[in-house]
C-alpha positions as CSV (number, residue, x, y, z in Angstrom):
1,M,193.9,271.5,168.4
2,N,190.4,271.6,167.3
3,A,187.8,271.0,169.9
4,P,185.6,268.0,169.3
5,K,182.4,268.8,167.4
6,S,179.1,268.6,169.1
7,F,176.4,266.2,168.0
8,G,174.4,269.1,166.5
9,E,177.4,270.2,164.4
10,I,178.0,266.7,163.1
11,A,174.2,266.2,162.4
12,A,174.1,269.5,160.5
13,S,177.1,268.5,158.4
14,W,175.4,265.2,157.5
15,I,172.1,267.0,156.7
16,Q,173.9,269.4,154.4
17,A,175.7,266.5,152.7
18,I,172.4,264.6,152.2
19,C,170.7,267.7,150.9
20,A,173.5,268.3,148.4
21,I,173.2,264.7,147.2
22,V,169.4,264.9,146.9
23,T,169.7,268.2,145.0
24,A,172.2,266.7,142.6
25,V,170.1,263.6,142.0
26,T,167.0,265.8,141.5
27,A,168.9,268.0,139.0
28,V,169.9,264.9,137.0
29,F,166.3,263.6,137.0
30,A,165.0,267.0,136.1
31,Y,167.5,267.3,133.2
32,D,166.6,263.8,131.9
33,F,162.9,264.6,132.2
34,A,163.3,267.9,130.3
35,K,165.4,266.2,127.6
36,T,162.8,263.5,127.2
37,Q,160.0,266.1,126.9
38,L,161.9,268.1,124.3
39,E,162.6,264.9,122.3
40,Q,158.9,264.0,122.4
41,A,157.9,267.5,121.4
42,E,160.3,267.4,118.5
43,A,159.0,264.0,117.3
44,H,155.4,265.2,117.6
45,K,156.3,268.3,115.5
46,Q,157.9,266.1,112.9
47,W,154.8,263.9,112.6
48,Q,152.6,267.0,112.6
49,N,154.7,268.4,109.6
50,Y,154.4,265.0,107.8
51,N,150.6,264.8,108.4
52,D,150.1,268.4,107.3
53,L,152.0,267.7,104.0
54,N,149.9,264.5,103.5
55,S,146.7,266.6,103.8
56,R,148.0,269.2,101.4
57,Y,149.0,266.4,98.9
58,A,145.5,264.8,99.2
59,A,143.9,268.1,98.4
60,L,146.2,268.6,95.5
61,F,145.6,265.2,94.1
62,A,141.9,265.6,94.3
63,E,142.2,268.1,91.4
64,I,144.9,266.4,89.3
65,P,144.6,267.5,85.7
66,T,143.7,264.8,83.1
67,Q,146.6,265.9,80.9
68,L,149.0,264.3,83.4
69,K,147.3,260.9,83.1
70,G,146.4,261.1,79.4
71,T,148.2,260.6,76.2
72,R,151.9,261.3,76.3
73,I,152.7,264.8,75.2
74,A,155.7,265.6,73.0
75,S,157.2,268.5,74.8
76,A,156.9,270.7,77.9
77,N,155.6,273.5,75.6
78,D,152.5,271.4,75.0
79,I,151.5,271.4,78.7
80,D,148.3,273.4,79.2
81,P,148.2,276.3,81.8
82,K,146.0,274.3,84.2
83,T,148.5,271.4,84.2
84,Q,151.4,273.8,84.5
85,N,149.7,275.4,87.6
86,W,149.0,272.1,89.2
87,A,152.6,270.9,88.5
88,R,154.0,274.2,90.0
89,R,152.0,273.5,93.2
90,Y,153.0,269.9,93.3
91,F,156.8,270.6,92.9
92,D,156.7,273.5,95.3
93,L,155.2,271.2,97.9
94,T,157.7,268.5,97.1
95,S,160.5,271.1,97.4
96,E,159.1,272.2,100.7
97,E,159.0,268.6,101.9
98,Y,162.6,268.0,100.8
99,W,163.6,271.2,102.7
100,L,161.9,269.8,105.9
101,H,163.7,266.6,105.4
102,T,167.1,268.3,105.1
103,K,166.4,270.3,108.3
104,R,165.3,267.1,110.1
105,L,161.8,268.4,110.6
106,L,160.2,265.2,109.3
107,P,160.3,261.8,111.0
108,T,163.6,260.0,110.4
109,G,163.5,257.8,107.4
110,M,160.4,259.3,105.8
111,W,162.1,260.8,102.8
112,P,164.1,257.7,101.7
113,C,161.4,255.2,102.7
114,R,158.1,256.8,101.9
115,I,158.3,260.2,100.2
116,A,160.9,259.6,97.5
117,P,159.4,256.2,96.5
118,G,156.0,257.9,96.4
119,I,157.3,260.6,94.1
120,A,158.9,257.9,91.9
121,L,155.5,256.2,91.7
122,N,153.8,259.4,90.7
123,F,156.3,259.8,87.8
124,K,155.5,256.3,86.7
125,E,151.7,256.6,87.0
126,F,151.5,260.1,85.6
127,H,153.9,259.9,82.7
128,N,153.6,263.6,81.7
129,L,154.7,264.6,85.2
130,A,158.4,264.5,84.2
131,L,157.8,266.9,81.3
132,A,155.8,269.1,83.7
133,Y,158.8,269.0,86.1
134,E,161.2,270.1,83.4
135,H,158.9,273.0,82.5
136,W,158.6,273.9,86.2
137,K,162.3,273.6,86.8
138,T,163.3,275.9,83.9
139,T,160.5,278.5,84.1
140,I,159.8,279.0,87.8
141,V,162.2,281.4,89.4
142,Q,162.5,280.1,92.9
143,I,165.3,279.1,95.2
144,H,165.1,275.4,96.2
145,P,166.9,273.5,98.9
146,S,170.4,272.4,98.0
147,R,170.5,269.3,96.0
148,F,166.7,269.2,95.4
149,N,167.0,269.1,91.6
150,D,169.7,266.4,91.9
151,E,167.3,264.4,94.0
152,M,164.4,264.8,91.6
153,T,166.7,263.8,88.7
154,K,167.7,260.6,90.4
155,I,164.0,259.8,91.1
156,I,162.9,260.5,87.5
157,S,165.7,258.4,86.1
158,Q,164.9,255.6,88.5
159,K,168.3,255.8,90.0
160,Y,167.0,256.5,93.5
161,I,168.0,253.8,95.9
162,T,165.8,253.5,99.0
163,A,167.5,253.2,102.4
164,N,167.0,250.2,104.6
165,C,163.3,250.7,105.2
166,N,162.3,247.6,107.2
167,Q,160.0,249.3,109.7
């Protein structure tokens, strides 16, 4: 038979049990806190990426060539070198933005609700931009994100359907 435990042994057992429970609860709260911090850091980085791209677009649009806004040109071969260079920078930036979207490095919903409709508006407002895109797409040797050209073709042809963007 086991001898009855002393009060000290019983108290020590209870203290160990309480310490184990406190440690487990603390670990759960620490995990939840760390997870929340990581989610906030990720969201902050997504917005930082989006704002950085907006700044780069603003700088680019400050020097938009008049040929994009002017009289419709007949073919991509008629695009002057200044306009070709501007279009290259615009579509490189758009391609980068699409890549960030596919890697979930932009805030959720930004591509379908803000970015793609903005690109579509640019194609409407700057009617020679579509020709510049065709020139850029066929002459610039660069690897683009998967489905980028498909996405641009949908936007140009006005077949792009925005997601539910009630925000």
